[in-house]
FILUM-825734 format. One record per residue (C-alpha): x, y, z; residue number from 0; residue in one letter. Coordinates in pm, 1 decimal, padded with zeros to 6 digits, m for minus. Layout:
<atoms>
+----------+----------+----------+-----+--------+
!        X !        Y !        Z ! num ! residu !
+----------+----------+----------+-----+--------+
!        X !        Y !        Z ! NUM !      a !
...
+----------+----------+----------+-----+--------+
</atoms>
This chain:
<atoms>
+----------+----------+----------+-----+--------+
!        X !        Y !        Z ! num ! residu !
+----------+----------+----------+-----+--------+
!  00755.6 ! m00187.8 !  02545.5 !   0 !      m !
!  00645.8 ! m00463.4 !  02776.4 !   1 !      e !
!  00371.2 ! m00704.3 !  02714.7 !   2 !      y !
!  00182.4 ! m00890.0 !  02997.8 !   3 !      d !
!  00131.3 ! m01262.9 !  02910.3 !   4 !      p !
! m00225.9 ! m01370.2 !  02840.5 !   5 !      v !
! m00341.1 ! m01731.2 !  02860.1 !   6 !      p !
! m00455.7 ! m01857.1 !  02543.8 !   7 !      l !
! m00776.7 ! m02072.8 !  02518.9 !   8 !      p !
! m00693.4 ! m02434.9 !  02451.3 !   9 !      t !
! m01050.1 ! m02566.2 !  02447.9 !  10 !      h !
! m01131.8 ! m02398.7 !  02118.0 !  11 !      e !
! m00958.6 ! m02636.6 !  01872.6 !  12 !      v !
! m00953.6 ! m02993.1 !  01978.3 !  13 !      t !
! m00908.9 ! m03186.2 !  01663.4 !  14 !      v !
! m00729.1 ! m03099.6 !  01338.8 !  15 !      a !
! m00926.6 ! m03120.5 !  01034.8 !  16 !      v !
! m00791.5 ! m03133.2 !  00683.9 !  17 !      a !
! m00932.4 ! m02843.7 !  00472.0 !  18 !      v !
! m00965.8 ! m02898.0 !  00090.3 !  19 !      d !
! m01035.5 ! m02588.6 ! m00101.6 !  20 !      a !
! m01012.8 ! m02488.3 ! m00462.6 !  21 !      r !
! m01116.7 ! m02188.8 ! m00660.0 !  22 !      i !
! m01419.8 ! m02278.2 ! m00888.0 !  23 !      v !
! m01433.7 ! m01941.5 ! m01066.0 !  24 !      k !
! m01357.4 ! m01588.6 ! m01033.2 !  25 !      r !
! m01653.4 ! m01404.4 ! m00894.6 !  26 !      t !
! m01534.8 ! m01060.8 ! m00969.8 !  27 !      a !
! m01465.1 ! m00964.3 ! m01326.5 !  28 !      t !
! m01179.4 ! m00739.0 ! m01383.6 !  29 !      r !
! m01269.5 ! m00376.2 ! m01471.6 !  30 !      k !
! m01144.1 ! m00278.2 ! m01826.0 !  31 !      v !
! m00994.6 !  00064.4 ! m01827.4 !  32 !      v !
! m01027.5 !  00241.2 ! m02174.3 !  33 !      p !
! m00725.8 !  00369.8 ! m02339.1 !  34 !      v !
! m00681.5 !  00736.8 ! m02240.7 !  35 !      y !
! m00653.4 !  00976.5 ! m02556.1 !  36 !      a !
! m00564.0 !  01303.0 ! m02395.2 !  37 !      g !
! m00214.7 !  01445.8 ! m02299.4 !  38 !      t !
! m00247.7 !  01519.3 ! m01931.4 !  39 !      d !
!  00060.7 !  01396.0 ! m01747.9 !  40 !      g !
! m00081.6 !  01292.7 ! m01420.9 !  41 !      p !
! m00368.4 !  01105.5 ! m01595.4 !  42 !      e !
! m00124.4 !  00926.8 ! m01807.6 !  43 !      l !
!  00090.7 !  00830.8 ! m01516.9 !  44 !      a !
! m00217.6 !  00654.7 ! m01363.6 !  45 !      e !
! m00298.9 !  00447.6 ! m01682.5 !  46 !      q !
! m00192.3 !  00081.7 ! m01673.5 !  47 !      p !
!  00156.0 !  00008.7 ! m01817.3 !  48 !      r !
!  00009.6 ! m00203.4 ! m02089.5 !  49 !      g !
! m00146.8 !  00101.5 ! m02248.1 !  50 !      h !
!  00188.9 !  00265.7 ! m02311.9 !  51 !      r !
!  00227.0 !  00057.3 ! m02609.2 !  52 !      r !
! m00061.4 !  00250.9 ! m02780.9 !  53 !      q !
!  00054.6 !  00609.3 ! m02677.0 !  54 !      w !
!  00117.0 !  00863.2 ! m02936.2 !  55 !      t !
!  00434.6 !  01096.7 ! m02936.1 !  56 !      d !
!  00262.1 !  01390.1 ! m02778.3 !  57 !      p !
!  00120.1 !  01150.3 ! m02500.2 !  58 !      q !
!  00483.7 !  01027.3 ! m02441.7 !  59 !      w !
!  00608.7 !  01382.0 ! m02425.7 !  60 !      l !
!  00343.5 !  01490.5 ! m02162.3 !  61 !      a !
!  00417.6 !  01164.0 ! m01963.8 !  62 !      f !
!  00797.3 !  01222.0 ! m01957.7 !  63 !      e !
!  00756.0 !  01592.0 ! m01876.0 !  64 !      e !
!  00516.6 !  01496.8 ! m01583.2 !  65 !      h !
!  00790.5 !  01240.3 ! m01450.4 !  66 !      r !
!  01064.2 !  01503.2 ! m01485.9 !  67 !      r !
!  00859.8 !  01776.1 ! m01293.4 !  68 !      l !
!  00773.6 !  01513.8 ! m01015.3 !  69 !      e !
!  01150.0 !  01426.7 ! m00982.7 !  70 !      a !
!  01248.8 !  01791.0 ! m00964.4 !  71 !      e !
!  00978.1 !  01864.2 ! m00703.3 !  72 !      l !
!  01082.5 !  01554.6 ! m00499.4 !  73 !      s !
!  01439.9 !  01671.3 ! m00490.1 !  74 !      r !
!  01338.4 !  02019.4 ! m00341.4 !  75 !      d !
!  01136.9 !  01861.7 ! m00059.7 !  76 !      d !
!  01296.2 !  01896.4 !  00282.0 !  77 !      e !
!  01350.2 !  01549.5 !  00458.9 !  78 !      p !
!  01110.0 !  01487.2 !  00725.9 !  79 !      v !
!  01200.8 !  01288.3 !  01042.7 !  80 !      a !
!  01004.6 !  01172.9 !  01332.2 !  81 !      a !
!  01129.9 !  01019.3 !  01647.7 !  82 !      v !
!  00936.1 !  00788.0 !  01881.8 !  83 !      w !
!  01065.5 !  00734.5 !  02226.0 !  84 !      v !
!  00942.9 !  00417.1 !  02389.0 !  85 !      v !
!  00995.2 !  00379.2 !  02761.6 !  86 !      r !
!  00926.9 !  00052.9 !  02959.3 !  87 !      p !
!  00611.0 !  00068.6 !  03165.1 !  88 !      h !
!  00685.1 !  00071.0 !  03541.8 !  89 !      d !
!  00391.7 ! m00056.0 !  03735.8 !  90 !      r !
!  00515.6 !  00072.3 !  04067.9 !  91 !      a !
!  00520.4 !  00431.0 !  03942.7 !  92 !      s !
!  00153.3 !  00422.9 !  03816.5 !  93 !      t !
!  00008.2 !  00281.0 !  04139.6 !  94 !      d !
! m00161.3 !  00549.2 !  04342.4 !  95 !      l !
! m00211.4 !  00542.5 !  04718.8 !  96 !      p !
+----------+----------+----------+-----+--------+
</atoms>
């Protein structure tokens, strides 16, 4: 891939100015996710890691089963490959008479 040089504007920044910035407060509050009480494996996998301390034995079993099934399904997937061929741009060949 070839790039054409482009002149950069030098008139926009003339003087370097020191910037003093500080965070005064957080503007957005963090959304609290309630602890999930069900035993749906995909839903348990999306829960925050901190919630795992409060899981029951059936929830752990559902989570581990979901992880095991996902691992087995990912092993069965065929590898997918893509090839990109990049050729240099030749201006002489694109000029029309």
